[in-house]
C-alpha positions in Angstrom: -29.2 -19.9 6.4 -27.6 -16.7 5.0 -24.0 -16.2 4.5 -22.5 -12.6 5.1 -19.4 -11.5 3.3 -17.6 -9.6 5.8 -14.7 -7.6 4.4 -12.3 -6.8 7.2 -10.7 -3.4 7.2 -7.2 -3.7 6.2 -4.6 -2.9 8.8 -1.0 -1.8 8.6 0.2 -5.4 8.3 -2.0 -5.9 5.3 -0.2 -2.9 3.6 3.3 -4.0 4.7 2.9 -7.4 3.1 1.5 -5.6 0.0 4.7 -3.6 -0.1 6.8 -6.7 0.3 4.9 -8.4 -2.6 5.5 -5.4 -4.7 9.2 -5.6 -4.1 9.3 -9.2 -4.9 7.4 -8.5 -8.2 9.6 -5.8 -9.3 12.7 -8.0 -8.5 11.1 -10.6 -10.8 10.6 -8.0 -13.5 6.8 -8.3 -13.3 5.5 -5.8 -16.0 2.4 -5.0 -14.1 4.4 -4.1 -10.8 7.0 -2.2 -12.7 4.2 -0.2 -14.3 2.6 0.6 -10.9 5.9 1.8 -9.8 6.5 3.9 -12.8 3.2 5.7 -12.4 4.5 7.0 -9.0 8.2 7.0 -9.0 11.0 7.6 -11.4 13.2 4.9 -10.3 15.0 3.6 -13.5 18.3 1.9 -13.1 18.1 2.1 -9.2 17.7 -0.7 -6.7 14.1 -0.8 -5.7 13.9 -1.0 -1.9 11.0 -1.8 0.6 10.8 1.9 1.4 10.2 2.6 -2.2 7.3 0.1 -2.4 5.7 1.4 0.8 5.9 4.9 -0.9 4.2 3.6 -3.9 1.4 1.9 -1.7 0.9 5.2 0.1 0.7 7.1 -3.2 -1.7 4.7 -4.5 -4.0 5.2 -1.5 -3.9 9.0 -1.9 -1.1 10.0 0.7 2.1 11.8 0.1 4.3 9.3 2.0 4.2 6.1 4.0 4.5 8.0 7.3 1.3 9.9 6.7 -0.4 6.7 5.4 0.8 4.6 8.5 -0.5 7.5 10.9 -3.8 7.3 9.1 -4.2 3.6 9.4 -3.2 3.6 12.9 -5.4 6.5 13.9 -8.7 5.6 15.9 -11.7 5.0 13.8 -14.5 7.4 14.7 -18.0 6.0 15.3 -20.4 6.1 12.4 -22.6 9.2 12.7 -20.4 10.9 15.0 -20.0 14.6 14.4 
């Protein structure tokens, strides 16, 4: 019998959890998380908020902000091969 590895398409909840995890990692002074943030945001000395983490997640996925990223994720998926 064959086993298939099905990778689900991440939904908005997936990315929200990623943003929360990034917040916790930054609060714990995780150097990898801080490096991720510094790549996209100059945030030295300021409190790192969930909105900041969402912005970083959006930037890492090629969007200018969380609102545009969220709209893209929530938009209907087009059929394969549709023109």
